[in-house]
Backbone as JSON Lines, residues from 0, in Angstrom:
{"i":0,"aa":"X","n":[11.53,15.94,-0.42],"ca":[10.87,14.79,-1.02],"c":[10.23,15.16,-2.36]}
{"i":1,"aa":"X","n":[9.76,16.38,-2.46],"ca":[9.07,16.8,-3.67],"c":[9.97,16.67,-4.9]}
{"i":2,"aa":"X","n":[11.19,17.12,-4.79],"ca":[12.13,17.06,-5.92],"c":[12.45,15.6,-6.27]}
{"i":3,"aa":"X","n":[12.7,14.79,-5.24],"ca":[13.01,13.38,-5.48],"c":[11.84,12.69,-6.16]}
{"i":4,"aa":"X","n":[10.64,12.94,-5.65],"ca":[9.46,12.31,-6.24],"c":[9.31,12.72,-7.7]}
{"i":5,"aa":"X","n":[9.45,14.0,-7.98],"ca":[9.29,14.48,-9.36],"c":[10.27,13.81,-10.3]}
{"i":6,"aa":"X","n":[11.51,13.67,-9.86],"ca":[12.53,13.02,-10.7],"c":[12.2,11.55,-10.9]}
{"i":7,"aa":"X","n":[11.91,10.84,-9.82],"ca":[11.63,9.41,-9.92],"c":[10.35,9.12,-10.7]}
{"i":8,"aa":"X","n":[9.31,9.9,-10.46],"ca":[8.05,9.69,-11.18],"c":[8.24,9.99,-12.67]}
{"i":9,"aa":"X","n":[8.97,11.04,-12.99],"ca":[9.22,11.37,-14.39],"c":[10.01,10.26,-15.07]}
{"i":10,"aa":"X","n":[11.01,9.74,-14.37],"ca":[11.8,8.63,-14.92],"c":[10.9,7.43,-15.2]}
{"i":11,"aa":"X","n":[10.05,7.07,-14.24],"ca":[9.18,5.91,-14.4],"c":[8.21,6.11,-15.57]}
{"i":12,"aa":"X","n":[7.67,7.31,-15.69],"ca":[6.72,7.58,-16.78],"c":[7.42,7.55,-18.14]}
{"i":13,"aa":"X","n":[8.62,8.12,-18.22],"ca":[9.38,8.08,-19.48],"c":[9.75,6.63,-19.8]}
{"i":14,"aa":"X","n":[10.07,5.84,-18.79],"ca":[10.38,4.43,-18.97],"c":[9.17,3.69,-19.56]}
{"i":15,"aa":"X","n":[7.99,3.95,-19.03],"ca":[6.77,3.33,-19.56],"c":[6.55,3.78,-21.01]}
{"i":16,"aa":"X","n":[6.75,5.05,-21.28],"ca":[6.58,5.57,-22.64],"c":[7.56,4.91,-23.61]}
{"i":17,"aa":"X","n":[8.82,4.75,-23.21],"ca":[9.81,4.1,-24.06],"c":[9.43,2.64,-24.31]}
{"i":18,"aa":"X","n":[8.94,1.99,-23.28],"ca":[8.51,0.59,-23.42],"c":[7.33,0.5,-24.39]}
{"i":19,"aa":"X","n":[6.43,1.47,-24.3],"ca":[5.3,1.51,-25.25],"c":[5.79,1.69,-26.68]}
{"i":20,"aa":"X","n":[6.79,2.53,-26.87],"ca":[7.32,2.77,-28.21],"c":[7.91,1.49,-28.8]}
{"i":21,"aa":"X","n":[8.64,0.75,-27.99],"ca":[9.2,-0.52,-28.46],"c":[8.06,-1.48,-28.78]}
{"i":22,"aa":"X","n":[7.08,-1.56,-27.9],"ca":[5.94,-2.44,-28.14],"c":[5.16,-2.05,-29.39]}
{"i":23,"aa":"X","n":[4.98,-0.75,-29.59],"ca":[4.25,-0.3,-30.78],"c":[5.0,-0.64,-32.05]}
{"i":24,"aa":"X","n":[6.33,-0.54,-32.0],"ca":[7.11,-0.87,-33.2],"c":[7.02,-2.36,-33.54]}
{"i":25,"aa":"X","n":[6.65,-3.19,-32.59],"ca":[6.48,-4.62,-32.85],"c":[5.25,-4.91,-33.7]}
{"i":26,"aa":"X","n":[4.35,-3.96,-33.83],"ca":[3.12,-4.17,-34.62],"c":[3.44,-4.46,-36.09]}
{"i":27,"aa":"X","n":[4.58,-4.0,-36.55],"ca":[4.95,-4.22,-37.95],"c":[5.75,-5.51,-38.14]}
{"i":28,"aa":"X","n":[5.96,-6.24,-37.09],"ca":[6.77,-7.46,-37.15],"c":[5.93,-8.67,-36.74]}
{"i":29,"aa":"X","n":[6.44,-9.85,-37.09],"ca":[5.78,-11.09,-36.68],"c":[6.66,-11.76,-35.63]}
{"i":30,"aa":"X","n":[6.3,-11.59,-34.38],"ca":[7.13,-12.17,-33.32],"c":[6.91,-13.68,-33.18]}
{"i":31,"aa":"X","n":[5.96,-14.22,-33.94],"ca":[5.75,-15.67,-33.95],"c":[6.78,-16.38,-34.83]}
{"i":32,"aa":"X","n":[7.44,-15.62,-35.69],"ca":[8.42,-16.19,-36.61],"c":[9.78,-16.29,-35.93]}
{"i":33,"aa":"X","n":[10.21,-17.5,-35.58],"ca":[11.49,-17.64,-34.88],"c":[12.69,-17.24,-35.74]}
{"i":34,"aa":"X","n":[12.5,-17.18,-37.06],"ca":[13.59,-16.8,-37.95],"c":[13.83,-15.28,-37.95]}
{"i":35,"aa":"X","n":[12.84,-14.51,-37.51],"ca":[12.98,-13.05,-37.47],"c":[13.68,-12.67,-36.17]}
{"i":36,"aa":"X","n":[15.01,-12.67,-36.22],"ca":[15.79,-12.42,-35.0],"c":[15.6,-11.0,-34.47]}
{"i":37,"aa":"X","n":[15.38,-10.04,-35.37],"ca":[15.15,-8.66,-34.93],"c":[13.86,-8.58,-34.11]}
{"i":38,"aa":"X","n":[12.81,-9.21,-34.62],"ca":[11.53,-9.2,-33.9],"c":[11.67,-9.92,-32.56]}
{"i":39,"aa":"X","n":[12.4,-11.01,-32.54],"ca":[12.59,-11.76,-31.3],"c":[13.33,-10.92,-30.26]}
{"i":40,"aa":"X","n":[14.37,-10.2,-30.71],"ca":[15.13,-9.35,-29.78],"c":[14.29,-8.19,-29.29]}
{"i":41,"aa":"X","n":[13.54,-7.57,-30.21],"ca":[12.69,-6.44,-29.82],"c":[11.61,-6.89,-28.84]}
{"i":42,"aa":"X","n":[11.05,-8.08,-29.07],"ca":[10.02,-8.6,-28.18],"c":[10.61,-8.86,-26.79]}
{"i":43,"aa":"X","n":[11.82,-9.39,-26.76],"ca":[12.48,-9.63,-25.47],"c":[12.76,-8.31,-24.75]}
{"i":44,"aa":"X","n":[13.24,-7.33,-25.5],"ca":[13.5,-6.0,-24.9],"c":[12.19,-5.42,-24.37]}
{"i":45,"aa":"X","n":[11.11,-5.56,-25.14],"ca":[9.82,-5.03,-24.71],"c":[9.34,-5.72,-23.43]}
{"i":46,"aa":"X","n":[9.44,-7.04,-23.38],"ca":[9.0,-7.77,-22.18],"c":[9.81,-7.35,-20.96]}
{"i":47,"aa":"X","n":[11.12,-7.34,-21.11],"ca":[11.98,-7.01,-19.96],"c":[11.84,-5.55,-19.54]}
{"i":48,"aa":"X","n":[11.74,-4.65,-20.51],"ca":[11.59,-3.24,-20.14],"c":[10.19,-2.99,-19.56]}
{"i":49,"aa":"X","n":[9.2,-3.74,-19.99],"ca":[7.86,-3.62,-19.41],"c":[7.85,-4.03,-17.95]}
{"i":50,"aa":"X","n":[8.52,-5.13,-17.65],"ca":[8.61,-5.57,-16.26],"c":[9.4,-4.54,-15.45]}
{"i":51,"aa":"X","n":[10.51,-4.05,-16.01],"ca":[11.32,-3.06,-15.29],"c":[10.55,-1.76,-15.08]}
{"i":52,"aa":"X","n":[9.79,-1.33,-16.09],"ca":[8.99,-0.11,-15.95],"c":[7.91,-0.29,-14.88]}
{"i":53,"aa":"X","n":[7.31,-1.46,-14.84],"ca":[6.32,-1.75,-13.8],"c":[6.94,-1.73,-12.42]}
{"i":54,"aa":"X","n":[8.13,-2.31,-12.3],"ca":[8.84,-2.29,-11.02],"c":[9.18,-0.85,-10.64]}
{"i":55,"aa":"X","n":[9.58,-0.04,-11.62],"ca":[9.9,1.38,-11.34],"c":[8.67,2.11,-10.8]}
{"i":56,"aa":"X","n":[7.51,1.87,-11.41],"ca":[6.28,2.52,-10.94],"c":[5.94,2.07,-9.51]}
{"i":57,"aa":"X","n":[6.06,0.79,-9.26],"ca":[5.77,0.28,-7.92],"c":[6.77,0.86,-6.92]}
{"i":58,"aa":"X","n":[8.04,0.94,-7.3],"ca":[9.08,1.48,-6.43],"c":[8.78,2.93,-6.05]}
{"i":59,"aa":"X","n":[8.48,3.76,-7.05],"ca":[8.21,5.18,-6.79],"c":[7.01,5.33,-5.86]}
{"i":60,"aa":"X","n":[5.97,4.58,-6.1],"ca":[4.78,4.69,-5.27],"c":[4.97,4.07,-3.89]}
{"i":61,"aa":"X","n":[5.85,3.11,-3.77],"ca":[6.2,2.57,-2.45],"c":[6.94,3.61,-1.63]}
{"i":62,"aa":"X","n":[7.78,4.39,-2.28],"ca":[8.48,5.48,-1.59],"c":[7.46,6.5,-1.09]}
{"i":63,"aa":"X","n":[6.47,6.8,-1.91],"ca":[5.43,7.76,-1.5],"c":[4.69,7.24,-0.27]}
{"i":64,"aa":"X","n":[4.3,5.98,-0.28],"ca":[3.6,5.4,0.87],"c":[4.48,5.46,2.11]}
{"i":65,"aa":"X","n":[5.74,5.08,1.97],"ca":[6.68,5.11,3.1],"c":[6.86,6.52,3.63]}
{"i":66,"aa":"X","n":[6.97,7.49,2.72],"ca":[7.13,8.88,3.11],"c":[5.95,9.34,3.97]}
{"i":67,"aa":"X","n":[4.73,9.05,3.51],"ca":[3.56,9.51,4.26],"c":[3.39,8.78,5.59]}
{"i":68,"aa":"X","n":[3.74,7.5,5.62],"ca":[3.68,6.79,6.9],"c":[4.65,7.43,7.89]}
{"i":69,"aa":"X","n":[5.88,7.66,7.43],"ca":[6.91,8.22,8.31],"c":[6.61,9.64,8.76]}
{"i":70,"aa":"X","n":[6.23,10.5,7.82],"ca":[6.0,11.9,8.2],"c":[4.74,12.08,9.02]}
{"i":71,"aa":"X","n":[3.74,11.26,8.77],"ca":[2.51,11.34,9.56],"c":[2.81,10.94,11.0]}
{"i":72,"aa":"X","n":[3.58,9.89,11.16],"ca":[3.96,9.45,12.51],"c":[4.83,10.51,13.19]}
{"i":73,"aa":"X","n":[5.79,11.08,12.45],"ca":[6.67,12.12,12.99],"c":[5.85,13.31,13.47]}
{"i":74,"aa":"X","n":[4.91,13.72,12.65],"ca":[4.05,14.87,12.97],"c":[3.28,14.61,14.27]}
{"i":75,"aa":"X","n":[2.77,13.4,14.4],"ca":[2.01,13.05,15.61],"c":[2.92,13.08,16.84]}
{"i":76,"aa":"X","n":[4.09,12.48,16.73],"ca":[5.0,12.43,17.89],"c":[5.5,13.82,18.28]}
{"i":77,"aa":"X","n":[5.85,14.64,17.31],"ca":[6.32,15.99,17.63],"c":[5.19,16.82,18.22]}
{"i":78,"aa":"X","n":[3.99,16.67,17.65],"ca":[2.85,17.43,18.18],"c":[2.54,17.04,19.62]}
{"i":79,"aa":"X","n":[2.63,15.76,19.93],"ca":[2.4,15.31,21.3],"c":[3.52,15.79,22.23]}
{"i":80,"aa":"X","n":[4.74,15.7,21.78],"ca":[5.88,16.08,22.62],"c":[5.85,17.57,22.97]}
{"i":81,"aa":"X","n":[5.55,18.4,21.99],"ca":[5.56,19.85,22.2],"c":[4.17,20.41,22.5]}
{"i":82,"aa":"X","n":[3.19,19.53,22.64],"ca":[1.81,19.94,22.95],"c":[1.29,20.94,21.91]}
{"i":83,"aa":"X","n":[1.52,20.61,20.65],"ca":[1.06,21.48,19.56],"c":[-0.42,21.22,19.28]}
{"i":84,"aa":"X","n":[-1.02,22.14,18.56],"ca":[-2.41,21.99,18.16],"c":[-2.56,20.7,17.33]}
{"i":85,"aa":"X","n":[-3.59,19.95,17.56],"ca":[-3.82,18.68,16.86],"c":[-4.1,18.88,15.37]}
{"i":86,"aa":"X","n":[-4.28,20.1,14.95],"ca":[-4.56,20.37,13.53],"c":[-3.43,19.88,12.64]}
{"i":87,"aa":"X","n":[-2.19,19.97,13.13],"ca":[-1.05,19.51,12.33],"c":[-1.14,18.01,12.05]}
{"i":88,"aa":"X","n":[-1.43,17.26,13.08],"ca":[-1.56,15.81,12.93],"c":[-2.73,15.47,12.01]}
{"i":89,"aa":"X","n":[-3.85,16.17,12.19],"ca":[-5.03,15.9,11.35],"c":[-4.72,16.21,9.88]}
{"i":90,"aa":"X","n":[-4.08,17.33,9.63],"ca":[-3.76,17.7,8.24],"c":[-2.83,16.67,7.6]}
{"i":91,"aa":"X","n":[-1.83,16.24,8.34],"ca":[-0.9,15.25,7.82],"c":[-1.6,13.91,7.56]}
{"i":92,"aa":"X","n":[-2.47,13.53,8.48],"ca":[-3.22,12.28,8.33],"c":[-4.16,12.34,7.13]}
{"i":93,"aa":"X","n":[-4.83,13.47,6.95],"ca":[-5.74,13.63,5.8],"c":[-4.96,13.51,4.49]}
{"i":94,"aa":"X","n":[-3.81,14.15,4.43],"ca":[-2.99,14.07,3.22],"c":[-2.53,12.63,2.96]}
{"i":95,"aa":"X","n":[-2.15,11.94,4.02],"ca":[-1.73,10.54,3.88],"c":[-2.89,9.71,3.34]}
{"i":96,"aa":"X","n":[-4.07,9.89,3.91],"ca":[-5.23,9.09,3.47],"c":[-5.68,9.44,2.06]}
{"i":97,"aa":"X","n":[-5.42,10.66,1.64],"ca":[-5.74,11.06,0.25],"c":[-4.75,10.45,-0.74]}
{"i":98,"aa":"X","n":[-3.53,10.28,-0.29],"ca":[-2.46,9.86,-1.21],"c":[-2.37,8.35,-1.35]}
{"i":99,"aa":"X","n":[-2.67,7.59,-0.3],"ca":[-2.57,6.14,-0.37],"c":[-3.36,5.54,-1.54]}
{"i":100,"aa":"X","n":[-4.63,5.91,-1.74],"ca":[-5.36,5.33,-2.88],"c":[-4.72,5.68,-4.23]}
{"i":101,"aa":"X","n":[-4.13,6.86,-4.32],"ca":[-3.46,7.24,-5.57],"c":[-2.27,6.34,-5.84]}
{"i":102,"aa":"X","n":[-1.47,6.1,-4.8],"ca":[-0.29,5.25,-4.95],"c":[-0.69,3.81,-5.27]}
{"i":103,"aa":"X","n":[-1.7,3.31,-4.58],"ca":[-2.16,1.94,-4.84],"c":[-2.72,1.83,-6.27]}
{"i":104,"aa":"X","n":[-3.46,2.84,-6.7],"ca":[-4.0,2.83,-8.07],"c":[-2.87,2.79,-9.09]}
{"i":105,"aa":"X","n":[-1.83,3.58,-8.88],"ca":[-0.69,3.56,-9.8],"c":[-0.05,2.18,-9.85]}
{"i":106,"aa":"X","n":[0.07,1.54,-8.7],"ca":[0.66,0.19,-8.66],"c":[-0.23,-0.82,-9.39]}
{"i":107,"aa":"X","n":[-1.54,-0.72,-9.16],"ca":[-2.47,-1.64,-9.81],"c":[-2.52,-1.43,-11.32]}
{"i":108,"aa":"X","n":[-2.37,-0.19,-11.76],"ca":[-2.31,0.09,-13.2],"c":[-1.11,-0.62,-13.81]}
{"i":109,"aa":"X","n":[0.03,-0.53,-13.14],"ca":[1.24,-1.2,-13.64],"c":[1.02,-2.71,-13.73]}
{"i":110,"aa":"X","n":[0.44,-3.3,-12.7],"ca":[0.19,-4.75,-12.69],"c":[-0.78,-5.14,-13.8]}
{"i":111,"aa":"X","n":[-1.81,-4.34,-14.01],"ca":[-2.81,-4.62,-15.05],"c":[-2.18,-4.58,-16.44]}
{"i":112,"aa":"X","n":[-1.38,-3.57,-16.69],"ca":[-0.73,-3.46,-18.01],"c":[0.19,-4.67,-18.24]}
{"i":113,"aa":"X","n":[0.95,-5.04,-17.23],"ca":[1.85,-6.19,-17.36],"c":[1.05,-7.47,-17.57]}
{"i":114,"aa":"X","n":[-0.05,-7.64,-16.84],"ca":[-0.87,-8.85,-17.0],"c":[-1.45,-8.94,-18.41]}
{"i":115,"aa":"X","n":[-1.93,-7.81,-18.93],"ca":[-2.46,-7.83,-20.3],"c":[-1.34,-8.07,-21.31]}
{"i":116,"aa":"X","n":[-0.13,-7.62,-21.0],"ca":[1.01,-7.91,-21.86],"c":[1.3,-9.39,-21.89]}
{"i":117,"aa":"X","n":[1.21,-10.02,-20.72],"ca":[1.4,-11.46,-20.68],"c":[0.32,-12.2,-21.45]}
{"i":118,"aa":"X","n":[-0.9,-11.71,-21.38],"ca":[-2.01,-12.34,-22.11],"c":[-1.83,-12.18,-23.62]}
{"i":119,"aa":"X","n":[-1.19,-11.09,-24.03],"ca":[-1.02,-10.85,-25.47],"c":[0.2,-11.54,-26.06]}
{"i":120,"aa":"X","n":[1.04,-12.13,-25.22],"ca":[2.25,-12.79,-25.71],"c":[1.87,-14.08,-26.43]}
{"i":121,"aa":"X","n":[2.19,-14.18,-27.73],"ca":[1.8,-15.38,-28.47],"c":[2.52,-16.64,-27.99]}
{"i":122,"aa":"X","n":[3.64,-16.48,-27.33],"ca":[4.37,-17.63,-26.81],"c":[3.91,-18.04,-25.42]}
{"i":123,"aa":"X","n":[3.01,-17.27,-24.85],"ca":[2.51,-17.57,-23.5],"c":[1.52,-18.71,-23.51]}
{"i":124,"aa":"X","n":[1.15,-19.13,-22.32],"ca":[0.22,-20.26,-22.18],"c":[-1.2,-19.81,-21.88]}
{"i":125,"aa":"X","n":[-1.44,-18.5,-21.84],"ca":[-2.77,-17.98,-21.55],"c":[-3.67,-18.23,-22.76]}
{"i":126,"aa":"X","n":[-4.75,-18.94,-22.59],"ca":[-5.6,-19.31,-23.73],"c":[-7.04,-18.81,-23.63]}
{"i":127,"aa":"X","n":[-7.32,-17.91,-22.73],"ca":[-8.67,-17.37,-22.63],"c":[-8.92,-16.44,-23.82]}
{"i":128,"aa":"X","n":[-10.13,-16.49,-24.36],"ca":[-10.46,-15.65,-25.51],"c":[-10.64,-14.2,-25.07]}
{"i":129,"aa":"X","n":[-10.1,-13.26,-25.87],"ca":[-10.31,-11.85,-25.54],"c":[-11.75,-11.45,-25.82]}
{"i":130,"aa":"X","n":[-12.17,-10.29,-25.35],"ca":[-13.53,-9.82,-25.65],"c":[-13.73,-9.76,-27.17]}
{"i":131,"aa":"X","n":[-14.95,-9.99,-27.62],"ca":[-15.22,-10.01,-29.06],"c":[-14.78,-8.7,-29.75]}
{"i":132,"aa":"X","n":[-14.16,-8.86,-30.9],"ca":[-13.74,-7.7,-31.69],"c":[-12.4,-7.12,-31.29]}
{"i":133,"aa":"X","n":[-11.79,-7.66,-30.25],"ca":[-10.5,-7.14,-29.79],"c":[-9.5,-8.28,-29.69]}
{"i":134,"aa":"X","n":[-8.25,-7.92,-29.67],"ca":[-7.21,-8.9,-29.4],"c":[-6.56,-8.52,-28.07]}
{"i":135,"aa":"X","n":[-5.85,-9.48,-27.48],"ca":[-5.14,-9.17,-26.23],"c":[-4.09,-8.09,-26.48]}
{"i":136,"aa":"X","n":[-3.5,-8.1,-27.67],"ca":[-2.5,-7.08,-28.0],"c":[-3.12,-5.69,-28.0]}
{"i":137,"aa":"X","n":[-4.3,-5.57,-28.62],"ca":[-4.97,-4.27,-28.64],"c":[-5.39,-3.84,-27.23]}
{"i":138,"aa":"X","n":[-5.89,-4.78,-26.45],"ca":[-6.26,-4.46,-25.06],"c":[-5.03,-4.01,-24.27]}
{"i":139,"aa":"X","n":[-3.91,-4.71,-24.48],"ca":[-2.67,-4.36,-23.79],"c":[-2.23,-2.95,-24.17]}
{"i":140,"aa":"X","n":[-2.28,-2.64,-25.46],"ca":[-1.86,-1.31,-25.91],"c":[-2.81,-0.22,-25.39]}
{"i":141,"aa":"X","n":[-4.11,-0.47,-25.44],"ca":[-5.07,0.52,-24.94],"c":[-4.9,0.73,-23.44]}
{"i":142,"aa":"X","n":[-4.66,-0.36,-22.7],"ca":[-4.44,-0.24,-21.26],"c":[-3.16,0.53,-20.98]}
{"i":143,"aa":"X","n":[-2.13,0.3,-21.78],"ca":[-0.86,1.01,-21.59],"c":[-1.04,2.5,-21.86]}
{"i":144,"aa":"X","n":[-1.75,2.83,-22.93],"ca":[-1.97,4.25,-23.25],"c":[-2.82,4.94,-22.19]}
{"i":145,"aa":"X","n":[-3.94,4.3,-21.84],"ca":[-4.81,4.89,-20.81],"c":[-4.11,4.89,-19.46]}
{"i":146,"aa":"X","n":[-3.37,3.83,-19.18],"ca":[-2.65,3.73,-17.92],"c":[-1.57,4.79,-17.79]}
{"i":147,"aa":"X","n":[-0.9,5.07,-18.89],"ca":[0.13,6.11,-18.87],"c":[-0.48,7.47,-18.53]}
{"i":148,"aa":"X","n":[-1.61,7.77,-19.14],"ca":[-2.29,9.03,-18.83],"c":[-2.76,9.06,-17.37]}
{"i":149,"aa":"X","n":[-3.31,7.94,-16.91],"ca":[-3.79,7.88,-15.52],"c":[-2.63,8.0,-14.53]}
{"i":150,"aa":"X","n":[-1.54,7.31,-14.79],"ca":[-0.38,7.39,-13.91],"c":[0.16,8.82,-13.88]}
{"i":151,"aa":"X","n":[0.2,9.47,-15.03],"ca":[0.66,10.85,-15.07],"c":[-0.23,11.76,-14.23]}
{"i":152,"aa":"X","n":[-1.53,11.63,-14.38],"ca":[-2.47,12.46,-13.62],"c":[-2.39,12.16,-12.12]}
{"i":153,"aa":"X","n":[-2.4,10.87,-11.77],"ca":[-2.34,10.5,-10.36],"c":[-1.01,10.94,-9.74]}
{"i":154,"aa":"X","n":[0.05,10.91,-10.52],"ca":[1.35,11.37,-10.0],"c":[1.35,12.86,-9.74]}
{"i":155,"aa":"X","n":[0.64,13.61,-10.58],"ca":[0.51,15.05,-10.31],"c":[-0.24,15.3,-9.0]}
{"i":156,"aa":"X","n":[-1.28,14.51,-8.75],"ca":[-2.01,14.64,-7.5],"c":[-1.13,14.25,-6.31]}
{"i":157,"aa":"X","n":[-0.35,13.19,-6.48],"ca":[0.58,12.78,-5.41],"c":[1.59,13.9,-5.14]}
{"i":158,"aa":"X","n":[2.13,14.49,-6.19],"ca":[3.11,15.58,-6.02],"c":[2.49,16.75,-5.27]}
{"i":159,"aa":"X","n":[1.24,17.07,-5.57],"ca":[0.55,18.15,-4.88],"c":[0.4,17.82,-3.39]}
{"i":160,"aa":"X","n":[0.03,16.59,-3.08],"ca":[-0.11,16.17,-1.68],"c":[1.23,16.17,-0.95]}
{"i":161,"aa":"X","n":[2.29,15.8,-1.64],"ca":[3.61,15.83,-1.03],"c":[4.0,17.26,-0.7]}
{"i":162,"aa":"X","n":[3.75,18.19,-1.62],"ca":[4.05,19.6,-1.34],"c":[3.24,20.12,-0.16]}
{"i":163,"aa":"X","n":[1.97,19.76,-0.1],"ca":[1.12,20.19,1.01],"c":[1.62,19.6,2.33]}
{"i":164,"aa":"X","n":[2.07,18.36,2.3],"ca":[2.6,17.73,3.51],"c":[3.91,18.39,3.94]}
{"i":165,"aa":"X","n":[4.73,18.78,2.98],"ca":[5.96,19.49,3.31],"c":[5.64,20.83,3.97]}
{"i":166,"aa":"X","n":[4.57,21.44,3.55],"ca":[4.14,22.69,4.17],"c":[3.74,22.46,5.63]}
{"i":167,"aa":"X","n":[3.01,21.37,5.89],"ca":[2.63,21.03,7.26],"c":[3.89,20.8,8.1]}
{"i":168,"aa":"X","n":[4.84,20.07,7.56],"ca":[6.09,19.81,8.29],"c":[6.81,21.13,8.59]}
{"i":169,"aa":"X","n":[6.84,22.02,7.62],"ca":[7.45,23.33,7.84],"c":[6.77,24.11,8.95]}
{"i":170,"aa":"X","n":[5.45,24.07,8.99],"ca":[4.71,24.77,10.04],"c":[4.97,24.15,11.41]}
{"i":171,"aa":"X","n":[5.07,22.83,11.46],"ca":[5.4,22.16,12.72],"c":[6.78,22.59,13.18]}
{"i":172,"aa":"X","n":[7.73,22.62,12.26],"ca":[9.1,23.03,12.61],"c":[9.13,24.47,13.1]}
{"i":173,"aa":"X","n":[8.35,25.35,12.47],"ca":[8.28,26.75,12.92],"c":[7.75,26.83,14.35]}
{"i":174,"aa":"X","n":[6.71,26.06,14.64],"ca":[6.14,26.05,16.0],"c":[7.14,25.51,17.02]}
{"i":175,"aa":"X","n":[7.84,24.45,16.64],"ca":[8.83,23.87,17.54],"c":[9.95,24.87,17.82]}
{"i":176,"aa":"X","n":[10.43,25.56,16.78],"ca":[11.47,26.58,16.97],"c":[10.99,27.68,17.92]}
{"i":177,"aa":"X","n":[9.75,28.11,17.7],"ca":[9.17,29.16,18.56],"c":[9.13,28.71,20.02]}
{"i":178,"aa":"X","n":[8.65,27.51,20.27],"ca":[8.53,26.98,21.62],"c":[9.93,26.82,22.25]}
{"i":179,"aa":"X","n":[10.87,26.28,21.48],"ca":[12.22,26.07,22.01],"c":[12.88,27.42,22.34]}
{"i":180,"aa":"X","n":[12.63,28.44,21.52],"ca":[13.17,29.76,21.77],"c":[12.57,30.35,23.06]}
{"i":181,"aa":"X","n":[11.26,30.21,23.2],"ca":[10.58,30.69,24.41],"c":[11.13,30.03,25.68]}
{"i":182,"aa":"X","n":[11.52,28.78,25.55],"ca":[12.01,28.03,26.72],"c":[13.53,28.15,26.88]}
{"i":183,"aa":"X","n":[14.16,28.87,25.98],"ca":[15.61,29.04,26.06],"c":[16.38,27.78,25.69]}
{"i":184,"aa":"X","n":[15.81,26.97,24.82],"ca":[16.44,25.71,24.41],"c":[17.07,25.79,23.02]}
{"i":185,"aa":"X","n":[17.5,26.94,22.64],"ca":[18.04,27.15,21.29],"c":[19.16,26.22,20.97]}
């Protein structure tokens, strides 16, 4: 799982970065001008890639949640079946509980960035005034930059927890092999 997570998380982060680059390049254009077909196309690409990048982040973190639910349950069932020390189940459960908030935070960051992007769209129907001295576009860009850093950091923490959980699974498997060998169940 560690390798898969690293690849998928890296892809999602690079996708967000590429979307930011397209969005940043729009700062030199007027997307309100319907005659500027280049700006209109770039804005469409930015919107669609932003949604796709958000979906990618949610997808990766959904896999993490599913992984921890499944492995935590597996650890509990194997520990009960082979009468293993409850420490394995506790360690797996602690790792799961540590990782869930990280995954949810990554998902909420994606939703927040997308929502601010929608607020900054001049063609949108959102008419609430931004905080004084800022525009929705600036808030969207700042949230994307800060969000990218936060997602990167939280993903590193998730990767660490995944590696630790894989270690717990390895230890459970070692104990099961030992017990099966003792019982002649090779």
